[in-house]
A tleap script that builds the chain and sets N, CA, C and O, in Angstrom:
source leaprc.protein.ff14SB
mol = sequence {
  NMET SER ALA GLY SER THR PRO CYS ILE LYS
  LEU CYS LEU MET ASP ALA PRO SER GLY LEU
  CYS GLN GLY CYS GLY ARG THR LEU ASP GLU
  ILE GLY GLY TRP GLY SER LEU ASP GLU PRO
  ALA ARG LEU ALA ILE MET ARG LEU LEU PRO
  GLY ARG LEU ALA ALA ALA ARG PHE GLU THR
  PRO THR LYS THR GLY ARG HIE ASP ARG ARG
  ARG ALA LEU ALA GLU SER CSER
}
set mol.1.N position { -9.813 -1.224 6.571 }
set mol.1.CA position { -8.400 -1.535 6.611 }
set mol.1.C position { -7.650 -0.274 7.009 }
set mol.1.O position { -7.902 0.799 6.460 }
set mol.2.N position { -6.737 -0.393 7.955 }
set mol.2.CA position { -5.968 0.763 8.380 }
set mol.2.C position { -4.766 0.967 7.475 }
set mol.2.O position { -4.409 0.091 6.688 }
set mol.3.N position { -4.150 2.129 7.594 }
set mol.3.CA position { -3.014 2.460 6.731 }
set mol.3.C position { -1.861 1.481 6.902 }
set mol.3.O position { -1.083 1.281 5.969 }
set mol.4.N position { -1.735 0.868 8.076 }
set mol.4.CA position { -0.647 -0.070 8.321 }
set mol.4.C position { -1.006 -1.513 8.037 }
set mol.4.O position { -0.199 -2.405 8.299 }
set mol.5.N position { -2.184 -1.766 7.512 }
set mol.5.CA position { -2.623 -3.136 7.259 }
set mol.5.C position { -1.788 -3.795 6.176 }
set mol.5.O position { -1.370 -3.161 5.207 }
set mol.6.N position { -1.560 -5.082 6.367 }
set mol.6.CA position { -0.804 -5.858 5.400 }
set mol.6.C position { -1.342 -7.284 5.390 }
set mol.6.O position { -1.793 -7.775 6.425 }
set mol.7.N position { -1.304 -7.952 4.253 }
set mol.7.CA position { -1.732 -9.347 4.207 }
set mol.7.C position { -0.634 -10.311 4.660 }
set mol.7.O position { -0.839 -11.525 4.672 }
set mol.8.N position { 0.526 -9.773 5.032 }
set mol.8.CA position { 1.657 -10.609 5.432 }
set mol.8.C position { 1.301 -11.447 6.658 }
set mol.8.O position { 0.784 -10.928 7.648 }
set mol.9.N position { 1.586 -12.760 6.580 }
set mol.9.CA position { 1.378 -13.652 7.723 }
set mol.9.C position { 2.715 -14.167 8.245 }
set mol.9.O position { 2.767 -15.182 8.939 }
set mol.10.N position { 3.794 -13.466 7.911 }
set mol.10.CA position { 5.150 -13.805 8.362 }
set mol.10.C position { 5.602 -15.159 7.847 }
set mol.10.O position { 6.348 -15.867 8.524 }
set mol.11.N position { 5.155 -15.522 6.656 }
set mol.11.CA position { 5.587 -16.745 5.972 }
set mol.11.C position { 6.089 -16.294 4.606 }
set mol.11.O position { 5.402 -16.430 3.593 }
set mol.12.N position { 7.295 -15.757 4.605 }
set mol.12.CA position { 7.835 -15.115 3.406 }
set mol.12.C position { 8.740 -16.080 2.653 }
set mol.12.O position { 9.907 -16.260 3.002 }
set mol.13.N position { 8.194 -16.687 1.631 }
set mol.13.CA position { 8.940 -17.612 0.788 }
set mol.13.C position { 8.406 -17.461 -0.625 }
set mol.13.O position { 7.257 -17.798 -0.911 }
set mol.14.N position { 9.255 -16.952 -1.499 }
set mol.14.CA position { 8.829 -16.706 -2.875 }
set mol.14.C position { 8.868 -17.992 -3.692 }
set mol.14.O position { 9.816 -18.773 -3.604 }
set mol.15.N position { 7.837 -18.195 -4.477 }
set mol.15.CA position { 7.751 -19.320 -5.396 }
set mol.15.C position { 8.185 -18.806 -6.766 }
set mol.15.O position { 7.499 -17.986 -7.376 }
set mol.16.N position { 9.334 -19.296 -7.245 }
set mol.16.CA position { 9.896 -18.777 -8.497 }
set mol.16.C position { 8.977 -18.968 -9.710 }
set mol.16.O position { 8.794 -18.021 -10.474 }
set mol.17.N position { 8.394 -20.149 -9.915 }
set mol.17.CA position { 7.552 -20.317 -11.111 }
set mol.17.C position { 6.351 -19.361 -11.163 }
set mol.17.O position { 6.025 -18.833 -12.226 }
set mol.18.N position { 5.707 -19.145 -10.036 }
set mol.18.CA position { 4.519 -18.284 -10.041 }
set mol.18.C position { 4.857 -16.824 -9.770 }
set mol.18.O position { 4.099 -15.932 -10.150 }
set mol.19.N position { 5.989 -16.571 -9.118 }
set mol.19.CA position { 6.349 -15.213 -8.739 }
set mol.19.C position { 5.574 -14.697 -7.545 }
set mol.19.O position { 5.536 -13.490 -7.304 }
set mol.20.N position { 4.950 -15.603 -6.788 }
set mol.20.CA position { 4.125 -15.211 -5.644 }
set mol.20.C position { 4.768 -15.612 -4.328 }
set mol.20.O position { 5.483 -16.611 -4.248 }
set mol.21.N position { 4.502 -14.821 -3.299 }
set mol.21.CA position { 4.883 -15.201 -1.942 }
set mol.21.C position { 3.942 -16.318 -1.503 }
set mol.21.O position { 2.725 -16.205 -1.651 }
set mol.22.N position { 4.504 -17.387 -0.967 }
set mol.22.CA position { 3.674 -18.512 -0.539 }
set mol.22.C position { 2.834 -18.176 0.688 }
set mol.22.O position { 1.848 -18.860 0.962 }
set mol.23.N position { 3.201 -17.150 1.421 }
set mol.23.CA position { 2.438 -16.766 2.601 }
set mol.23.C position { 1.255 -15.871 2.293 }
set mol.23.O position { 0.128 -16.155 2.697 }
set mol.24.N position { 1.518 -14.777 1.569 }
set mol.24.CA position { 0.455 -13.788 1.358 }
set mol.24.C position { -0.106 -13.765 -0.058 }
set mol.24.O position { -1.199 -13.242 -0.280 }
set mol.25.N position { 0.624 -14.324 -1.019 }
set mol.25.CA position { 0.137 -14.348 -2.392 }
set mol.25.C position { 0.488 -13.131 -3.221 }
set mol.25.O position { 0.058 -13.019 -4.369 }
set mol.26.N position { 1.275 -12.203 -2.650 }
set mol.26.CA position { 1.657 -11.016 -3.413 }
set mol.26.C position { 2.913 -11.272 -4.242 }
set mol.26.O position { 3.692 -12.181 -3.955 }
set mol.27.N position { 3.090 -10.452 -5.274 }
set mol.27.CA position { 4.315 -10.481 -6.069 }
set mol.27.C position { 5.376 -9.641 -5.360 }
set mol.27.O position { 5.065 -8.889 -4.436 }
set mol.28.N position { 6.629 -9.775 -5.796 }
set mol.28.CA position { 7.691 -8.948 -5.213 }
set mol.28.C position { 7.421 -7.462 -5.424 }
set mol.28.O position { 7.670 -6.656 -4.527 }
set mol.29.N position { 6.920 -7.096 -6.585 }
set mol.29.CA position { 6.600 -5.690 -6.842 }
set mol.29.C position { 5.521 -5.187 -5.886 }
set mol.29.O position { 5.609 -4.068 -5.381 }
set mol.30.N position { 4.509 -6.007 -5.638 }
set mol.30.CA position { 3.441 -5.609 -4.709 }
set mol.30.C position { 3.968 -5.495 -3.287 }
set mol.30.O position { 3.610 -4.568 -2.562 }
set mol.31.N position { 4.815 -6.431 -2.887 }
set mol.31.CA position { 5.394 -6.386 -1.540 }
set mol.31.C position { 6.270 -5.145 -1.392 }
set mol.31.O position { 6.153 -4.409 -0.412 }
set mol.32.N position { 7.148 -4.917 -2.369 }
set mol.32.CA position { 8.063 -3.784 -2.308 }
set mol.32.C position { 7.370 -2.435 -2.350 }
set mol.32.O position { 7.833 -1.482 -1.723 }
set mol.33.N position { 6.285 -2.342 -3.067 }
set mol.33.CA position { 5.581 -1.077 -3.201 }
set mol.33.C position { 4.433 -0.877 -2.238 }
set mol.33.O position { 3.764 0.155 -2.279 }
set mol.34.N position { 4.190 -1.855 -1.364 }
set mol.34.CA position { 3.027 -1.818 -0.481 }
set mol.34.C position { 2.935 -0.523 0.323 }
set mol.34.O position { 1.858 0.061 0.441 }
set mol.35.N position { 4.053 -0.076 0.869 }
set mol.35.CA position { 4.051 1.121 1.710 }
set mol.35.C position { 3.694 2.398 0.971 }
set mol.35.O position { 3.236 3.358 1.590 }
set mol.36.N position { 3.891 2.428 -0.326 }
set mol.36.CA position { 3.591 3.640 -1.093 }
set mol.36.C position { 2.234 3.589 -1.796 }
set mol.36.O position { 1.827 4.564 -2.428 }
set mol.37.N position { 1.536 2.465 -1.690 }
set mol.37.CA position { 0.219 2.348 -2.325 }
set mol.37.C position { -0.840 3.081 -1.519 }
set mol.37.O position { -0.772 3.134 -0.291 }
set mol.38.N position { -1.820 3.646 -2.215 }
set mol.38.CA position { -2.938 4.256 -1.505 }
set mol.38.C position { -3.945 3.165 -1.120 }
set mol.38.O position { -3.848 2.018 -1.558 }
set mol.39.N position { -4.891 3.551 -0.308 }
set mol.39.CA position { -5.874 2.597 0.221 }
set mol.39.C position { -6.639 1.840 -0.871 }
set mol.39.O position { -6.759 0.619 -0.772 }
set mol.40.N position { -7.159 2.505 -1.903 }
set mol.40.CA position { -7.871 1.762 -2.954 }
set mol.40.C position { -6.988 0.728 -3.659 }
set mol.40.O position { -7.456 -0.360 -3.994 }
set mol.41.N position { -5.731 1.057 -3.882 }
set mol.41.CA position { -4.822 0.110 -4.541 }
set mol.41.C position { -4.555 -1.097 -3.647 }
set mol.41.O position { -4.522 -2.231 -4.125 }
set mol.42.N position { -4.365 -0.855 -2.358 }
set mol.42.CA position { -4.159 -1.970 -1.417 }
set mol.42.C position { -5.388 -2.874 -1.367 }
set mol.42.O position { -5.270 -4.100 -1.387 }
set mol.43.N position { -6.552 -2.266 -1.302 }
set mol.43.CA position { -7.786 -3.054 -1.249 }
set mol.43.C position { -7.974 -3.883 -2.513 }
set mol.43.O position { -8.432 -5.024 -2.451 }
set mol.44.N position { -7.620 -3.310 -3.657 }
set mol.44.CA position { -7.742 -4.042 -4.921 }
set mol.44.C position { -6.847 -5.278 -4.913 }
set mol.44.O position { -7.262 -6.350 -5.352 }
set mol.45.N position { -5.628 -5.131 -4.419 }
set mol.45.CA position { -4.719 -6.277 -4.331 }
set mol.45.C position { -5.244 -7.288 -3.317 }
set mol.45.O position { -5.235 -8.491 -3.575 }
set mol.46.N position { -5.697 -6.805 -2.170 }
set mol.46.CA position { -6.203 -7.701 -1.117 }
set mol.46.C position { -7.356 -8.565 -1.640 }
set mol.46.O position { -7.486 -9.724 -1.246 }
set mol.47.N position { -8.185 -8.013 -2.518 }
set mol.47.CA position { -9.302 -8.782 -3.068 }
set mol.47.C position { -8.822 -9.922 -3.971 }
set mol.47.O position { -9.506 -10.936 -4.106 }
set mol.48.N position { -7.664 -9.759 -4.580 }
set mol.48.CA position { -7.121 -10.785 -5.478 }
set mol.48.C position { -6.447 -11.944 -4.744 }
set mol.48.O position { -6.381 -13.055 -5.270 }
set mol.49.N position { -5.952 -11.695 -3.545 }
set mol.49.CA position { -5.097 -12.669 -2.867 }
set mol.49.C position { -5.762 -14.008 -2.553 }
set mol.49.O position { -5.132 -15.040 -2.784 }
set mol.50.N position { -6.985 -14.056 -2.046 }
set mol.50.CA position { -7.578 -15.373 -1.766 }
set mol.50.C position { -7.653 -16.264 -3.003 }
set mol.50.O position { -7.377 -17.461 -2.924 }
set mol.51.N position { -8.021 -15.691 -4.130 }
set mol.51.CA position { -8.085 -16.466 -5.369 }
set mol.51.C position { -6.722 -16.938 -5.825 }
set mol.51.O position { -6.570 -18.071 -6.281 }
set mol.52.N position { -5.729 -16.069 -5.704 }
set mol.52.CA position { -4.363 -16.451 -6.074 }
set mol.52.C position { -3.883 -17.628 -5.236 }
set mol.52.O position { -3.349 -18.604 -5.761 }
set mol.53.N position { -4.083 -17.520 -3.927 }
set mol.53.CA position { -3.607 -18.576 -3.031 }
set mol.53.C position { -4.368 -19.878 -3.242 }
set mol.53.O position { -3.779 -20.958 -3.187 }
set mol.54.N position { -5.655 -19.782 -3.481 }
set mol.54.CA position { -6.452 -20.992 -3.701 }
set mol.54.C position { -6.040 -21.697 -4.989 }
set mol.54.O position { -6.086 -22.925 -5.066 }
set mol.55.N position { -5.639 -20.930 -6.001 }
set mol.55.CA position { -5.260 -21.506 -7.289 }
set mol.55.C position { -3.795 -21.927 -7.351 }
set mol.55.O position { -3.397 -22.666 -8.252 }
set mol.56.N position { -3.001 -21.462 -6.405 }
set mol.56.CA position { -1.552 -21.704 -6.452 }
set mol.56.C position { -1.216 -23.171 -6.221 }
set mol.56.O position { -1.834 -23.860 -5.409 }
set mol.57.N position { -0.232 -23.612 -6.952 }
set mol.57.CA position { 0.323 -24.956 -6.781 }
set mol.57.C position { 1.824 -24.778 -6.604 }
set mol.57.O position { 2.599 -24.970 -7.541 }
set mol.58.N position { 2.223 -24.411 -5.400 }
set mol.58.CA position { 3.620 -24.120 -5.137 }
set mol.58.C position { 4.458 -25.385 -5.184 }
set mol.58.O position { 4.064 -26.423 -4.652 }
set mol.59.N position { 5.627 -25.290 -5.829 }
set mol.59.CA position { 6.514 -26.434 -5.977 }
set mol.59.C position { 7.394 -26.649 -4.758 }
set mol.59.O position { 7.805 -27.778 -4.487 }
set mol.60.N position { 7.691 -25.593 -4.021 }
set mol.60.CA position { 8.581 -25.684 -2.878 }
set mol.60.C position { 7.766 -25.707 -1.597 }
set mol.60.O position { 7.057 -24.741 -1.314 }
set mol.61.N position { 7.839 -26.775 -0.810 }
set mol.61.CA position { 7.110 -26.780 0.456 }
set mol.61.C position { 7.728 -25.780 1.424 }
set mol.61.O position { 8.932 -25.526 1.374 }
set mol.62.N position { 6.925 -25.224 2.288 }
set mol.62.CA position { 7.445 -24.280 3.267 }
set mol.62.C position { 8.210 -25.018 4.347 }
set mol.62.O position { 7.908 -26.168 4.664 }
set mol.63.N position { 9.202 -24.346 4.907 }
set mol.63.CA position { 9.994 -24.949 5.975 }
set mol.63.C position { 9.190 -25.049 7.263 }
set mol.63.O position { 9.471 -25.905 8.102 }
set mol.64.N position { 8.208 -24.198 7.429 }
set mol.64.CA position { 7.470 -24.149 8.682 }
set mol.64.C position { 6.234 -25.035 8.690 }
set mol.64.O position { 5.615 -25.220 9.737 }
set mol.65.N position { 5.869 -25.581 7.544 }
set mol.65.CA position { 4.688 -26.433 7.493 }
set mol.65.C position { 3.383 -25.676 7.633 }
set mol.65.O position { 2.374 -26.253 8.038 }
set mol.66.N position { 3.387 -24.390 7.304 }
set mol.66.CA position { 2.177 -23.593 7.479 }
set mol.66.C position { 1.323 -23.521 6.225 }
set mol.66.O position { 0.515 -22.604 6.082 }
set mol.67.N position { 1.487 -24.472 5.317 }
set mol.67.CA position { 0.622 -24.502 4.131 }
set mol.67.C position { -0.842 -24.566 4.553 }
set mol.67.O position { -1.690 -23.899 3.961 }
set mol.68.N position { -1.139 -25.367 5.576 }
set mol.68.CA position { -2.523 -25.506 6.014 }
set mol.68.C position { -3.089 -24.170 6.476 }
set mol.68.O position { -4.244 -23.860 6.186 }
set mol.69.N position { -2.298 -23.377 7.188 }
set mol.69.CA position { -2.764 -22.079 7.662 }
set mol.69.C position { -3.024 -21.154 6.482 }
set mol.69.O position { -4.043 -20.465 6.451 }
set mol.70.N position { -2.110 -21.130 5.506 }
set mol.70.CA position { -2.263 -20.272 4.342 }
set mol.70.C position { -3.507 -20.657 3.562 }
set mol.70.O position { -4.290 -19.792 3.170 }
set mol.71.N position { -3.692 -21.945 3.337 }
set mol.71.CA position { -4.874 -22.411 2.593 }
set mol.71.C position { -6.155 -22.065 3.352 }
set mol.71.O position { -7.140 -21.634 2.751 }
set mol.72.N position { -6.139 -22.254 4.682 }
set mol.72.CA position { -7.325 -21.945 5.478 }
set mol.72.C position { -7.673 -20.465 5.369 }
set mol.72.O position { -8.847 -20.109 5.262 }
set mol.73.N position { -6.655 -19.598 5.394 }
set mol.73.CA position { -6.904 -18.165 5.251 }
set mol.73.C position { -7.495 -17.854 3.883 }
set mol.73.O position { -8.410 -17.038 3.772 }
set mol.74.N position { -6.982 -18.492 2.852 }
set mol.74.CA position { -7.482 -18.254 1.495 }
set mol.74.C position { -8.920 -18.736 1.352 }
set mol.74.O position { -9.743 -18.073 0.722 }
set mol.75.N position { -9.215 -19.877 1.931 }
set mol.75.CA position { -10.553 -20.453 1.789 }
set mol.75.C position { -11.594 -19.739 2.636 }
set mol.75.O position { -12.784 -19.781 2.324 }
set mol.76.N position { -11.149 -19.075 3.723 }
set mol.76.CA position { -12.109 -18.412 4.602 }
set mol.76.C position { -12.559 -17.062 4.057 }
set mol.76.O position { -13.515 -16.474 4.562 }
set mol.77.N position { -11.877 -16.573 3.034 }
set mol.77.CA position { -12.229 -15.253 2.471 }
set mol.77.C position { -13.385 -15.343 1.514 }
set mol.77.O position { -13.804 -14.329 0.956 }
savepdb mol mol.pdb
quit
């Protein structure tokens, strides 16, 4: 993973009940602090994201209809 790597898939919609971004699965704190995290910390978060997304039951559907893409990314990991 390069220093500029991010799990963002440009589907930024926060789910209030879970506190997760529906696109990448990160919390607001993780998103906000991403640029200041070192490589091991980023990798640790990246390892958690597929499980978070696979387990998520978001209440708000996305406006773009990219739930299928997000789920496919989570399942392919």
